[in-house]
Backbone bond lengths (Angstrom), bond angles and torsions (degrees), N, CA, C in turn:
res aa  C-N    CA-C-N  psi(-1)  N-CA   C-N-CA  omega(-1)  CA-C   N-CA-C  phi
1 M - - - 1.458 - - 1.525 109.15 -
2 K 1.332 115.80 151.56 1.458 120.21 -175.37 1.531 111.43 -131.86
3 F 1.339 113.74 158.33 1.461 121.75 162.44 1.509 106.29 -110.45
4 I 1.328 116.59 127.33 1.462 121.94 -174.44 1.524 109.60 -129.20
5 V 1.321 116.35 132.13 1.461 121.60 170.58 1.518 107.51 -104.51
6 S 1.321 116.96 127.23 1.464 121.27 -173.78 1.528 111.67 -71.73
7 D 1.314 115.20 156.08 1.464 120.99 179.66 1.520 111.36 -60.70
8 E 1.338 117.13 -32.06 1.467 120.27 -178.87 1.526 111.58 -61.55
9 I 1.317 116.78 -33.26 1.459 120.31 179.21 1.519 110.55 -71.37
10 F 1.335 116.53 -47.19 1.461 119.52 -178.98 1.530 111.86 -67.83
11 A 1.315 117.91 -25.09 1.462 120.02 176.48 1.529 110.66 -62.64
12 K 1.325 116.54 -31.71 1.465 121.06 179.82 1.524 112.27 -94.51
13 L 1.334 116.64 -31.74 1.465 121.75 -177.91 1.532 110.12 -127.37
14 P 1.324 117.46 71.89 1.475 119.40 -176.13 1.524 113.59 -64.72
15 E 1.328 117.82 -21.73 1.463 121.58 -178.91 1.526 112.88 -87.60
16 M 1.317 117.53 -5.12 1.452 119.90 -175.81 1.525 111.01 -67.37
17 I 1.330 115.25 140.76 1.462 121.92 171.98 1.524 108.14 -131.78
18 V 1.316 116.44 153.58 1.464 120.82 175.78 1.523 108.14 -134.39
19 G 1.321 115.65 113.60 1.450 119.44 170.39 1.513 109.46 -73.91
20 V 1.322 116.86 145.24 1.464 121.34 -176.79 1.522 109.44 -128.12
21 V 1.331 115.09 133.82 1.457 121.78 172.74 1.527 107.51 -131.00
22 V 1.333 116.41 129.44 1.462 122.22 179.49 1.520 108.30 -129.13
23 A 1.322 116.47 135.58 1.465 120.86 178.70 1.519 109.56 -141.17
24 H 1.322 115.68 145.50 1.466 122.83 177.45 1.531 109.29 -123.54
25 G 1.318 115.79 158.75 1.455 120.39 175.99 1.515 114.34 80.23
26 I 1.311 117.52 21.79 1.466 122.57 -179.76 1.535 110.16 -70.77
27 D 1.322 116.15 139.60 1.466 121.65 167.84 1.522 106.70 -107.75
28 N 1.316 115.90 100.43 1.463 122.03 -175.55 1.523 111.91 -97.51
29 T 1.339 117.29 12.43 1.461 120.93 -177.76 1.524 112.32 -92.94
30 K 1.328 117.34 -16.67 1.460 120.90 -174.72 1.530 111.43 -86.99
31 D 1.322 114.98 166.43 1.455 121.16 168.55 1.526 108.16 -90.51
32 Y 1.321 115.71 133.94 1.461 121.29 178.02 1.529 107.46 -122.21
33 P 1.318 117.66 94.73 1.472 120.54 -175.67 1.518 113.45 -55.35
34 Q 1.334 116.82 -32.55 1.456 118.97 -178.44 1.532 111.68 -66.31
35 I 1.353 117.05 -32.58 1.461 119.61 177.17 1.522 110.35 -72.55
36 T 1.324 116.62 -41.59 1.462 120.58 177.23 1.521 110.46 -57.89
37 A 1.329 116.17 -46.72 1.460 120.84 -179.18 1.530 110.90 -65.76
38 M 1.325 116.07 -38.58 1.463 120.53 -179.59 1.521 110.90 -63.64
39 L 1.334 117.19 -44.98 1.460 120.02 179.74 1.522 110.50 -64.64
40 D 1.322 117.78 -45.13 1.461 120.34 179.65 1.527 111.08 -59.17
41 Q 1.326 116.48 -40.30 1.464 121.06 179.80 1.525 111.29 -64.83
42 Q 1.328 116.83 -44.33 1.461 120.27 -177.75 1.526 112.13 -72.99
43 V 1.319 117.32 -31.22 1.463 120.32 174.47 1.526 109.76 -63.16
44 A 1.321 116.62 -47.81 1.460 120.97 -179.90 1.529 111.11 -61.73
45 A 1.320 116.60 -42.15 1.462 120.47 -179.81 1.522 110.98 -65.02
46 A 1.330 116.87 -41.80 1.466 120.78 -179.72 1.524 111.12 -69.20
47 Q 1.315 117.06 -37.91 1.460 120.07 176.81 1.523 110.62 -59.94
48 A 1.324 116.64 -41.52 1.460 120.49 178.90 1.526 111.36 -69.50
49 R 1.322 116.28 -40.75 1.475 120.69 -176.03 1.522 112.13 -70.39
50 F 1.329 117.24 -34.42 1.464 121.31 -175.64 1.530 112.90 -106.90
51 K 1.323 118.23 9.68 1.456 120.79 -175.64 1.525 111.46 -53.67
52 D 1.330 114.90 124.33 1.473 123.46 177.34 1.529 112.95 59.31
53 A 1.307 118.08 16.84 1.467 121.12 -178.77 1.523 110.93 -81.24
54 K 1.330 116.22 152.91 1.458 121.56 167.49 1.524 106.28 -84.70
55 V 1.312 114.92 94.42 1.461 120.24 -169.44 1.523 111.65 -57.96
56 K 1.318 117.22 -38.74 1.467 119.70 -175.97 1.526 112.20 -65.76
57 E 1.338 117.13 -15.42 1.456 120.65 -179.83 1.525 112.96 -99.56
58 R 1.325 116.62 0.59 1.456 119.59 179.21 1.525 110.60 -72.92
59 P 1.339 118.36 142.65 1.470 120.65 -177.52 1.523 113.29 -62.80
60 E 1.349 117.41 -24.40 1.458 119.84 178.38 1.525 112.14 -73.08
61 I 1.322 116.32 -23.25 1.467 121.85 -173.76 1.526 112.16 -101.08
62 I 1.334 117.37 -30.75 1.467 121.06 -174.64 1.530 113.26 -54.46
63 P 1.357 121.06 -43.13 1.470 118.86 -179.03 1.529 113.35 -59.53
64 Y 1.320 117.35 -33.12 1.461 119.85 179.03 1.527 111.07 -71.85
65 R 1.312 116.55 -39.16 1.467 119.33 177.46 1.525 110.61 -63.81
66 E 1.324 116.36 -41.66 1.464 119.78 178.62 1.530 110.95 -65.32
67 A 1.332 116.31 -39.15 1.458 119.86 178.46 1.525 110.90 -65.83
68 F 1.326 116.90 -39.21 1.462 119.81 176.11 1.528 110.15 -57.73
69 R 1.320 116.27 -45.61 1.472 119.28 179.49 1.525 110.85 -61.29
70 T 1.328 116.38 -42.02 1.463 120.53 179.33 1.524 111.00 -60.04
71 L 1.332 116.64 -33.95 1.464 121.53 179.52 1.526 112.92 -85.16
72 G 1.328 116.32 2.33 1.463 119.96 179.26 1.515 113.60 82.22
73 I 1.330 117.05 20.90 1.462 122.34 -179.78 1.525 108.48 -107.74
74 N 1.319 117.56 127.06 1.460 121.92 177.77 1.532 108.80 -73.75
75 P 1.347 118.85 111.45 1.467 119.74 -174.95 1.525 113.79 -72.44
76 N 1.319 117.33 -14.30 1.462 119.67 175.73 1.524 110.93 -80.61
77 R 1.307 115.83 -39.17 1.469 120.35 179.09 1.525 111.70 -80.66
78 F 1.324 115.78 -35.34 1.462 121.12 -177.56 1.535 108.79 -127.38
79 P 1.325 118.02 78.17 1.470 120.29 -176.76 1.515 111.99 -68.70
80 C 1.328 115.99 147.16 1.459 119.86 175.40 1.525 109.01 -66.04
81 S 1.315 115.95 159.79 1.461 120.64 -173.93 1.526 112.09 -60.34
82 A 1.331 117.57 -36.46 1.460 119.94 -179.00 1.522 111.01 -66.77
83 K 1.323 116.92 -42.12 1.460 119.78 179.79 1.519 110.45 -63.70
84 A 1.323 116.99 -44.56 1.461 120.56 179.74 1.521 111.27 -62.73
85 L 1.332 115.78 -40.29 1.459 120.53 -178.63 1.522 111.25 -65.01
86 F 1.319 117.42 -48.01 1.457 120.32 -176.62 1.530 112.13 -74.98
87 K 1.315 117.68 -27.83 1.458 119.61 174.69 1.525 110.24 -63.28
88 R 1.312 116.06 -40.85 1.464 120.96 177.33 1.529 110.79 -60.35
89 L 1.329 115.93 -46.28 1.457 119.75 -177.76 1.519 111.99 -71.88
90 A 1.326 117.50 -32.01 1.462 120.83 178.23 1.530 111.61 -61.29
91 K 1.322 115.60 -25.93 1.466 120.61 178.14 1.526 112.20 -86.97
92 G 1.337 116.43 3.14 1.456 120.59 178.09 1.513 114.79 86.44
93 K 1.331 117.00 7.03 1.462 120.40 179.27 1.528 109.98 -79.34
94 D 1.311 116.43 154.54 1.456 121.87 178.16 1.521 110.94 -94.88
95 L 1.330 115.99 173.38 1.458 121.85 172.47 1.523 108.91 -109.30
96 P 1.314 118.12 138.47 1.466 119.09 176.93 1.522 110.96 -73.00
97 H 1.307 115.95 151.57 1.457 121.11 170.40 1.529 107.16 -85.06
98 I 1.335 116.69 123.47 1.471 121.38 -173.51 1.516 110.67 -104.62
99 N 1.303 117.19 -63.41 1.466 123.01 171.94 1.525 106.49 -161.60
100 P 1.329 118.40 165.96 1.468 119.54 -171.00 1.524 115.19 -55.03
101 L 1.327 118.54 -45.00 1.454 119.91 -178.05 1.527 112.08 -65.20
102 V 1.314 116.99 -44.09 1.464 120.24 179.17 1.523 110.47 -66.89
103 D 1.334 116.56 -40.88 1.462 119.50 179.15 1.522 111.52 -63.71
104 L 1.327 117.03 -40.43 1.461 120.39 177.50 1.520 110.39 -63.95
105 N 1.319 116.90 -43.97 1.457 121.83 176.87 1.526 110.61 -55.66
106 N 1.325 116.50 -48.43 1.460 120.27 -177.75 1.526 111.65 -65.56
107 A 1.316 117.21 -38.60 1.464 120.36 -179.95 1.525 111.31 -62.95
108 I 1.323 116.90 -45.55 1.473 120.73 179.52 1.520 110.44 -66.58
109 S 1.325 117.06 -41.79 1.458 121.37 178.46 1.520 111.03 -58.88
110 L 1.318 116.69 -43.51 1.463 121.08 178.73 1.523 111.34 -65.78
111 Q 1.308 116.23 -42.83 1.456 120.44 -176.33 1.521 112.27 -61.72
112 Y 1.331 116.84 -39.44 1.461 120.76 -174.20 1.529 113.47 -109.07
113 T 1.318 118.28 0.59 1.472 123.59 179.73 1.529 110.44 54.20
114 V 1.320 114.79 49.34 1.462 122.10 -179.89 1.533 108.82 -126.19
115 P 1.341 118.60 128.47 1.457 120.05 175.63 1.527 110.40 -64.70
116 M 1.325 116.08 131.66 1.460 121.21 -178.48 1.519 109.57 -135.59
117 G 1.326 115.73 142.05 1.456 121.00 174.33 1.515 110.34 -110.65
118 T 1.321 115.42 159.16 1.462 121.62 176.21 1.516 107.46 -133.78
119 H 1.323 118.28 116.45 1.460 122.73 -174.18 1.525 110.18 -129.47
120 T 1.311 116.56 132.00 1.453 118.77 174.48 1.521 110.32 -70.08
121 L 1.325 115.15 143.83 1.463 121.67 173.75 1.527 111.06 -108.40
122 D 1.315 116.77 2.29 1.463 119.81 -179.79 1.519 110.59 -61.14
123 G 1.322 116.41 127.77 1.456 121.28 179.05 1.513 114.62 76.55
124 V 1.332 117.77 5.28 1.465 121.62 -177.42 1.526 109.86 -90.23
125 S 1.328 116.58 129.49 1.461 121.02 178.22 1.528 112.11 -119.87
126 E 1.338 117.61 -11.11 1.453 121.86 180.00 1.525 110.15 -101.95
127 D 1.326 115.71 160.56 1.455 120.95 179.33 1.526 111.02 -66.58
128 V 1.326 114.92 151.91 1.466 121.29 171.24 1.520 107.16 -89.08
129 M 1.325 116.72 132.83 1.452 120.14 -176.89 1.522 112.01 -131.13
130 M 1.313 115.73 145.16 1.461 122.24 164.13 1.514 105.17 -107.28
131 R 1.330 115.40 117.56 1.467 119.75 -170.03 1.525 110.00 -159.04
132 P 1.336 117.40 170.35 1.456 119.49 171.07 1.527 110.09 -70.37
133 A 1.323 116.47 142.90 1.463 121.18 177.39 1.520 110.20 -65.60
134 V 1.341 115.29 149.01 1.455 122.07 179.92 1.528 109.09 -130.51
135 A 1.316 115.97 169.00 1.457 120.78 177.68 1.524 110.00 -58.51
136 G 1.322 115.58 137.24 1.460 120.56 -179.54 1.517 114.43 97.87
137 D 1.337 117.48 -13.46 1.460 120.39 177.45 1.526 110.25 -66.91
138 Q 1.325 116.09 144.25 1.460 121.38 179.62 1.528 109.88 -133.96
139 F 1.329 114.71 145.74 1.464 122.18 -177.35 1.521 108.55 -140.16
140 V 1.334 115.76 133.91 1.463 121.75 174.39 1.525 107.33 -119.61
141 P 1.341 118.79 111.91 1.464 120.54 -177.82 1.521 111.74 -56.79
142 L 1.315 115.59 146.23 1.451 121.09 179.31 1.521 110.43 -55.74
143 G 1.339 115.67 126.70 1.452 121.05 -179.90 1.513 114.90 85.43
144 K 1.340 117.50 1.20 1.460 121.96 -178.69 1.532 109.90 -116.15
145 T 1.323 115.87 176.17 1.464 121.20 177.20 1.526 112.51 -123.74
146 A 1.335 116.76 -20.50 1.466 120.43 -176.90 1.523 110.56 -71.05
147 V 1.326 115.61 136.97 1.465 121.49 -179.36 1.524 109.78 -88.62
148 E 1.333 116.23 131.05 1.453 122.09 175.58 1.526 109.50 -110.10
149 E 1.312 115.77 154.78 1.459 121.61 174.24 1.528 108.46 -114.61
150 P 1.325 118.47 110.30 1.463 120.09 179.24 1.525 111.35 -58.96
151 E 1.321 115.14 151.50 1.455 120.01 177.35 1.527 109.80 -66.47
152 A 1.308 116.59 142.65 1.460 120.59 178.32 1.520 110.19 -57.15
153 G 1.318 116.89 131.56 1.449 122.12 179.50 1.505 114.61 92.54
154 E 1.325 117.43 -13.02 1.463 120.61 178.01 1.528 109.61 -64.59
155 V 1.319 117.49 138.75 1.457 120.85 -178.03 1.528 109.60 -76.19
156 V 1.323 116.46 126.68 1.458 121.45 -176.98 1.530 110.13 -138.31
157 Y 1.325 115.16 157.06 1.458 122.49 160.82 1.521 105.73 -94.14
158 A 1.317 117.67 132.79 1.459 119.45 -175.09 1.520 111.06 -148.34
159 V 1.329 114.39 151.94 1.464 123.51 169.15 1.517 105.52 -121.90
160 G 1.331 116.38 109.20 1.456 118.50 -171.01 1.521 108.66 61.66
161 H 1.342 116.31 -128.51 1.467 120.44 177.46 1.530 112.03 -99.02
162 Q 1.336 116.71 7.08 1.459 119.72 175.20 1.525 108.85 -87.59
163 V 1.308 116.41 113.37 1.459 121.19 -178.76 1.526 109.32 -84.67
164 R 1.323 115.55 121.59 1.466 121.47 -177.95 1.531 111.44 -84.98
165 T 1.328 117.88 -39.21 1.464 120.92 174.27 1.521 108.81 -139.55
166 R 1.321 115.99 142.05 1.458 121.94 174.77 1.519 110.05 -97.25
167 R 1.330 113.91 154.59 1.468 121.72 177.58 1.524 110.79 46.18
168 W 1.323 113.75 54.55 1.458 124.11 177.68 1.516 110.38 64.21
169 T 1.332 119.03 -97.54 1.472 120.33 -177.02 1.524 111.78 -112.98
170 W 1.323 117.49 25.53 1.465 119.90 -175.04 1.517 112.78 -76.41
171 R 1.321 117.48 -55.63 1.461 119.86 -172.84 1.523 110.69 -142.63
172 Q 1.334 115.01 138.12 1.464 121.59 -177.72 1.523 111.23 -94.91
173 S 1.330 115.10 156.84 1.459 122.42 -175.07 1.525 111.97 -105.34
174 E 1.328 114.50 163.06 1.463 120.44 169.31 1.528 109.82 -63.89
175 Y 1.354 116.59 -29.96 1.462 119.62 173.62 1.530 107.58 -66.69
176 G 1.287 117.39 125.27 1.454 119.96 179.11 1.510 114.28 88.84
177 K 1.337 117.21 1.32 1.473 121.27 -178.36 1.531 111.46 -59.29
178 I 1.311 115.61 137.62 1.464 121.97 178.00 1.525 109.20 -85.10
179 G 1.332 116.03 129.53 1.456 121.34 178.20 1.514 110.91 -133.24
180 P 1.320 117.66 -179.54 1.467 120.71 -179.68 1.522 113.37 -57.75
181 Q 1.326 116.94 -30.31 1.462 119.91 -175.70 1.527 113.11 -90.81
182 T 1.320 117.79 4.80 1.466 120.50 178.49 1.526 110.70 -65.35
183 H 1.339 115.67 130.74 1.466 120.70 179.34 1.532 112.59 -115.99
184 S 1.330 116.60 -33.62 1.460 120.95 -179.67 1.525 108.45 -118.28
185 V 1.325 116.45 137.59 1.462 119.53 -171.55 1.526 110.98 -141.94
186 F 1.330 113.94 146.44 1.464 123.61 178.83 1.522 107.93 -123.68
187 F 1.341 115.43 124.67 1.470 121.73 177.85 1.529 109.07 -114.65
188 P 1.324 119.87 118.33 1.460 121.23 167.56 1.531 110.02 -97.82
189 L 1.332 116.61 139.08 1.461 122.99 179.05 1.521 107.25 -121.61
190 D 1.311 116.65 108.41 1.457 122.08 -170.61 1.526 111.76 -90.37
191 G 1.335 115.93 135.81 1.457 119.64 178.49 1.510 111.76 -162.79
192 F 1.337 115.18 -161.86 1.459 121.24 -174.24 1.526 109.78 -140.32
193 A 1.324 115.51 137.03 1.463 120.40 -174.57 1.516 112.32 -60.79
194 S 1.327 117.95 -35.40 1.463 120.73 -172.17 1.522 114.07 -91.21
195 T 1.327 118.03 -10.19 1.463 118.86 -174.92 1.525 114.33 -121.01
196 N 1.323 118.59 -42.81 1.472 118.61 -175.45 1.523 113.50 -141.42
197 R 1.316 115.71 34.10 1.467 119.59 178.65 1.536 111.17 -56.89
198 N 1.330 116.72 -44.31 1.460 119.78 -178.81 1.520 111.71 -62.23
199 A 1.328 116.85 -39.71 1.465 120.13 178.47 1.522 110.70 -63.16
200 V 1.327 117.20 -40.84 1.465 120.86 178.01 1.524 110.49 -62.95
201 L 1.315 116.74 -45.45 1.470 120.66 -179.20 1.525 111.38 -66.24
202 Q 1.317 116.92 -39.67 1.456 120.35 178.65 1.532 111.22 -67.28
203 A 1.318 115.99 -41.44 1.468 119.78 177.92 1.523 110.65 -64.50
204 R 1.331 116.55 -41.36 1.463 120.57 178.18 1.523 110.59 -60.63
205 A 1.329 117.04 -45.45 1.465 121.14 -179.52 1.527 111.23 -64.90
206 A 1.334 116.63 -41.55 1.462 120.34 -179.84 1.523 110.66 -65.19
207 L 1.329 116.86 -42.50 1.455 120.93 179.32 1.525 110.89 -63.41
208 A 1.334 116.60 -47.01 1.465 120.28 179.92 1.518 110.94 -59.97
209 S 1.324 116.22 -43.31 1.460 120.69 -179.21 1.525 111.33 -63.07
210 R 1.315 116.83 -43.37 1.468 120.79 -179.75 1.526 111.37 -66.04
211 L 1.317 117.21 -40.20 1.469 120.32 178.89 1.522 110.56 -61.92
212 E 1.335 115.98 -44.17 1.469 120.09 179.55 1.525 111.33 -66.04
213 E 1.322 115.92 -43.82 1.458 121.53 -175.47 1.532 111.85 -70.01
214 I 1.321 116.76 -45.73 1.467 120.76 -172.09 1.527 111.98 -85.19
215 F 1.335 116.64 -43.18 1.461 120.03 -175.34 1.528 112.86 -96.81
216 G 1.335 117.21 -12.15 1.452 120.21 178.55 1.512 114.27 66.57
217 V 1.340 117.07 37.11 1.459 121.26 -176.98 1.524 110.69 -116.73
218 T 1.319 115.35 162.60 1.457 121.55 173.71 1.520 109.06 -85.45
219 V 1.309 116.37 134.68 1.467 121.75 -174.25 1.530 109.28 -118.47
220 Q 1.325 115.99 141.22 1.463 121.84 174.44 1.529 108.67 -114.44
221 T 1.328 115.96 136.45 1.459 120.45 -178.47 1.522 110.64 -128.02
222 G 1.319 115.39 154.02 1.451 120.81 177.74 1.508 110.87 -157.08
223 L 1.320 115.86 177.81 1.457 122.28 177.84 1.524 108.27 -142.02
224 V 1.316 115.17 125.88 1.460 121.08 179.11 1.524 108.64 -106.26
225 D 1.331 115.99 130.90 1.460 121.20 174.34 1.521 108.39 -145.10
226 Q 1.329 116.98 -174.13 1.461 119.45 -174.89 1.527 111.94 -62.04
227 A 1.315 117.10 -34.68 1.459 120.55 -179.89 1.519 112.48 -78.04
228 H 1.320 116.01 -22.50 1.470 121.77 -178.23 1.538 107.53 -134.70
229 P 1.322 118.46 78.28 1.464 121.47 -169.99 1.523 115.37 -79.42
230 A 1.330 118.70 3.73 1.459 120.86 -179.45 1.523 110.22 -141.09
231 F 1.325 115.44 147.05 1.459 121.84 174.76 1.523 107.44 -131.02
232 K 1.337 115.76 128.25 1.451 121.89 -177.70 1.526 110.59 -106.82
233 W 1.323 116.46 138.06 1.462 120.60 176.33 1.511 110.26 -131.50
234 E 1.325 115.02 163.68 1.470 121.11 -179.67 1.517 109.63 -84.95
């Protein structure tokens, strides 16, 4: 199975990179106190770091807003996941604990200020793609039941015609949702070669290490960029 970023995306964002982490054999039904503590620690640190800040003007966030504009996405109407996350914390709000995999994802994302997704691979036989939306694509917003059809050309993460995220990193779908019974998982870490490549690589390494240490599983990692637009895993 592969993760593939289409040529159309790199034509508009040649500096884009995506770190990839894949793990199988996860037990997401247990309580992992170390993940709970890690998320609480990173929430507190982010609240202090971004307190009363204009998040959209922070140097960690600006490249994503500019990339959204380049892709034809209004970053004010459809903020990237990192901007939305840190805006919430800048106001002193907390993050809920959802389940171990999602909590770990959020903790690493906060620590390195890198947008990260978490997608189940259970039952998946087709490649995961970041590509422009096409006719027949379907999206169900997280927590909803109504099916939406993304606009043609909109940047999405998709498996077949199941859209996992709309408008790049704006909103996640019920397709690919992480639950207690999730065993196989795919994490994309979105960034840019010229601005935060090191943060992406550090976040990828930290995530892989935590997955191995806490869940006792073998982890596969990769990096997708314009020169290497696909990453294959077992």
